[in-house]
C-alpha positions in Angstrom: 133.3 56.7 48.2 136.8 54.4 46.7 135.9 50.4 45.4 136.5 47.6 47.1 139.9 46.8 45.2 141.3 49.9 44.6 140.8 50.4 48.6 142.6 46.9 49.4 145.4 47.7 46.9 145.7 51.8 48.4 145.9 50.1 52.0 148.6 47.5 51.1 150.1 49.7 49.0 150.2 52.3 52.0 151.9 49.1 54.1 154.7 48.3 51.6 155.5 51.7 52.3 156.1 51.4 55.9 157.9 47.8 55.9 160.4 48.8 53.4 160.6 52.9 53.7 163.2 54.6 57.3 163.1 58.2 57.1 164.8 61.0 55.6 168.1 61.6 55.1 170.5 63.8 56.2 170.6 64.0 59.9 172.6 64.4 62.8 173.0 60.9 63.9 171.0 60.3 67.1 173.5 58.7 69.2 172.0 59.2 72.7 169.2 59.2 71.8 166.8 58.8 74.0 167.1 60.6 77.5 164.1 60.3 78.2 160.6 58.2 78.0 159.2 58.0 75.1 155.3 57.8 73.9 153.3 56.2 72.3 149.7 57.1 71.1 147.1 54.7 70.5 143.3 55.3 69.1 142.3 52.2 70.6 141.2 52.0 74.3 142.2 50.7 77.2 142.2 46.3 77.0 141.2 45.6 73.2 142.4 43.7 70.9 145.2 46.9 69.9 145.9 47.5 73.3 146.5 44.4 74.1 149.1 43.2 71.7 151.2 46.5 71.5 152.1 46.8 75.8 154.0 44.1 75.3 155.3 45.7 71.5 156.6 48.3 73.8 156.9 46.6 76.9 160.1 45.0 75.1 161.3 47.5 72.9 161.4 50.8 76.1 164.6 48.3 77.1 165.5 47.8 74.7 165.5 51.6 73.7 166.9 52.0 77.9 164.1 54.6 77.6 160.6 53.3 78.8 157.2 53.7 76.0 154.3 54.3 77.7 150.5 53.9 75.7 148.6 57.0 76.1 145.2 55.4 74.9 143.4 57.8 72.5 140.5 56.3 71.2 137.5 58.4 68.7 137.0 58.8 65.0 138.2 55.4 64.3 141.5 56.4 64.9 142.0 59.8 63.3 142.1 61.4 66.3 144.8 59.8 67.8 146.1 60.3 63.9 145.3 64.1 63.8 147.4 63.7 67.5 150.8 61.9 65.9 150.7 64.5 63.0 151.2 68.1 65.7 153.3 66.2 68.0 157.1 67.6 67.6 159.5 65.6 65.0 162.2 64.4 68.1 160.7 61.0 68.9 159.8 61.1 71.9 155.7 60.4 70.5 154.9 58.9 68.3 151.8 56.5 68.1 150.0 53.5 65.7 148.1 53.0 61.9 146.2 50.9 60.7 144.1 50.1 58.3 140.6 52.6 59.2 143.2 55.3 59.5 144.6 54.7 56.0 141.1 54.2 54.7 139.4 57.0 56.6 140.4 60.4 54.4 138.6 57.9 51.0 135.4 57.8 53.8 135.4 61.1 55.5 137.1 63.9 55.9 139.5 63.6 58.7 142.4 66.0 60.0 145.4 64.8 58.1 146.9 63.3 55.4 148.2 59.7 55.3 151.0 60.5 52.4 152.2 63.6 53.7 151.7 64.2 57.4 153.9 60.9 58.9 156.8 59.0 58.8 156.8 55.2 59.2 158.6 53.9 61.3 157.7 50.3 60.8 154.6 47.6 60.5 154.6 44.8 62.9 151.5 42.9 62.1 148.3 42.0 60.7 145.3 42.0 62.7 142.5 39.0 62.3 138.6 40.0 61.8 135.6 38.4 61.4 131.9 38.0 62.1 130.7 36.9 65.8 127.1 36.1 66.2 125.7 34.9 70.3 125.8 31.5 70.7 122.3 30.9 72.4 121.4 32.9 68.1 119.7 30.6 65.6 122.7 31.0 63.4 124.7 28.6 63.2 126.5 29.2 60.3 127.2 32.6 58.1 124.6 30.9 54.7 122.1 30.6 57.7 123.2 34.6 59.3 122.6 36.2 55.3 119.6 33.9 54.6 117.4 35.2 56.8 119.5 38.7 56.6 117.8 38.4 52.9 114.6 37.4 54.3 114.7 40.5 57.1 116.0 43.8 55.3 117.5 46.2 57.3 116.7 44.1 60.4 120.1 43.0 61.0 122.1 45.0 63.5 125.9 45.0 63.7 128.1 46.5 66.2 132.2 47.3 65.1 134.9 49.8 65.7 136.8 51.3 62.7 136.6 51.5 59.2 137.9 48.0 58.1 135.3 45.9 59.1 132.3 47.9 58.4 134.0 47.8 55.0 134.0 44.0 55.2 130.7 43.8 56.1 129.7 46.5 53.9 131.9 45.0 50.8 129.6 41.5 51.5 126.1 43.0 51.7 126.2 44.5 47.9 127.4 40.9 47.3 125.0 38.5 48.8 122.0 41.2 47.6 121.3 42.5 51.4 120.6 45.6 53.3 122.0 45.8 57.9 122.6 48.1 60.1 125.5 49.2 60.8 126.1 50.2 64.8 129.5 51.6 65.3 131.2 52.0 69.0 134.2 54.0 71.0 136.5 50.8 70.3 135.7 47.4 69.3 135.5 46.3 73.0 132.6 48.2 73.4 131.5 47.1 70.3 132.2 43.3 71.5 130.0 44.3 75.4 127.4 45.3 72.7 126.2 42.0 71.2 127.2 40.5 74.8 124.6 42.7 75.5 122.9 41.8 73.0 121.9 44.6 72.5 123.4 43.9 68.4 122.9 40.6 66.6 126.5 40.3 65.5 130.0 41.7 66.5 131.9 42.8 62.9 135.9 43.2 64.2 139.6 42.4 65.7 140.1 39.7 67.8 138.3 40.9 70.9 135.5 38.3 70.3 138.2 35.9 71.2 137.7 35.7 74.3 133.7 34.1 74.2 134.2 32.1 71.7 136.3 30.9 73.0 134.1 30.9 76.1 131.3 29.7 74.1 129.0 32.8 74.7 129.8 34.0 71.1 129.8 32.0 67.6 132.8 32.7 64.6 130.8 32.1 61.2 133.1 33.3 59.0 136.7 35.2 58.7 138.0 38.9 56.1 140.8 37.5 55.7 141.7 36.0 52.2 142.9 33.1 53.4 141.6 31.1 56.3 143.7 32.1 59.6 145.7 29.1 61.2 145.0 30.0 65.3 141.1 29.4 63.7 141.6 26.8 60.4 137.1 25.6 60.0 135.8 29.3 60.2 135.5 29.7 56.7 135.9 33.4 55.2 133.5 34.6 52.9 136.1 33.3 50.2 135.7 30.3 50.7 131.5 30.4 50.9 132.1 32.4 47.4 132.5 36.2 47.6 134.8 38.8 46.6 135.4 40.2 49.5 138.0 40.0 51.8 139.5 42.7 53.9 143.0 42.7 55.5 143.8 45.0 59.1 147.8 45.5 58.9 148.9 47.9 62.0 152.1 49.9 62.1 154.3 52.9 63.4 154.4 56.5 62.1 156.3 59.7 63.6 155.0 63.2 62.6 156.6 64.1 59.0 160.0 64.8 59.2 161.5 62.7 61.8 165.5 62.3 61.8 166.5 59.8 60.1 168.5 58.1 62.6 165.5 58.0 65.6 164.0 56.8 62.7 166.1 53.5 62.2 166.9 53.3 66.7 163.0 52.6 65.9 162.8 50.9 64.0 166.2 48.8 65.5 163.9 48.1 68.7 160.9 47.4 67.3 161.7 44.5 65.3 163.5 42.7 67.4 160.9 43.3 70.3 158.7 41.5 67.8 161.4 38.5 69.1 160.4 38.4 72.9 158.2 36.4 74.6 156.0 38.5 75.6 154.7 40.0 72.8 154.5 36.4 71.2 152.8 34.8 73.2 149.9 37.6 72.5 
């Protein structure tokens, strides 16, 4: 398994490529593209935070392109099912999809049916996702320090729900640093992982902002975030780094197409999504 600092370097390196690369030269201009709806494959369940974030962006980009962009949810295997479908689609610009940190890290942890470096055409990066660790508001843990102290005193007793590779790597990186052992419980999507904590089937939820509504309602307590610095939205919530640990994790989201997607189509999609990032509906989420 790749080391923590190597994994983060790889994720950020690939997403730098997504930002800077605009496709392959030598294809005819796609002046009439698109002439029909575009499918967008998303490796998350409906109603999850990535789904809620992407829908207004896709709607705005579709208006700019003059054709609707249809979200097709294909959750499972930490986005590997989504990535495999994108890989096998025709490179004509009518099927594109999402790529996230887990999609990039998965091949370094287990066998997956795709090669992130060879099977896709990068289009753009559009967001850096917030991630954190939440516990039930009725739990005895007010802080991460208390949570870690309990885990140390009770090896293997703490169970946390998660979806995807990035959140689990953050938690296991912290566990190695703190000298503790806990049990990860993987779920089909982040919404389901949040529900596991809401139903008190687990002791904590490590994930993206699917915990946010429950933090705002007072049902969850956010005790730490995973970024290298505190998030502006949650300035009073410490990071692992704030508390003296070296573990941190980033989870950017990008858009890709199948391998050999013509450069003029890539450029058109890139420009549309980039413009759509200024849409009020997207900015609200």
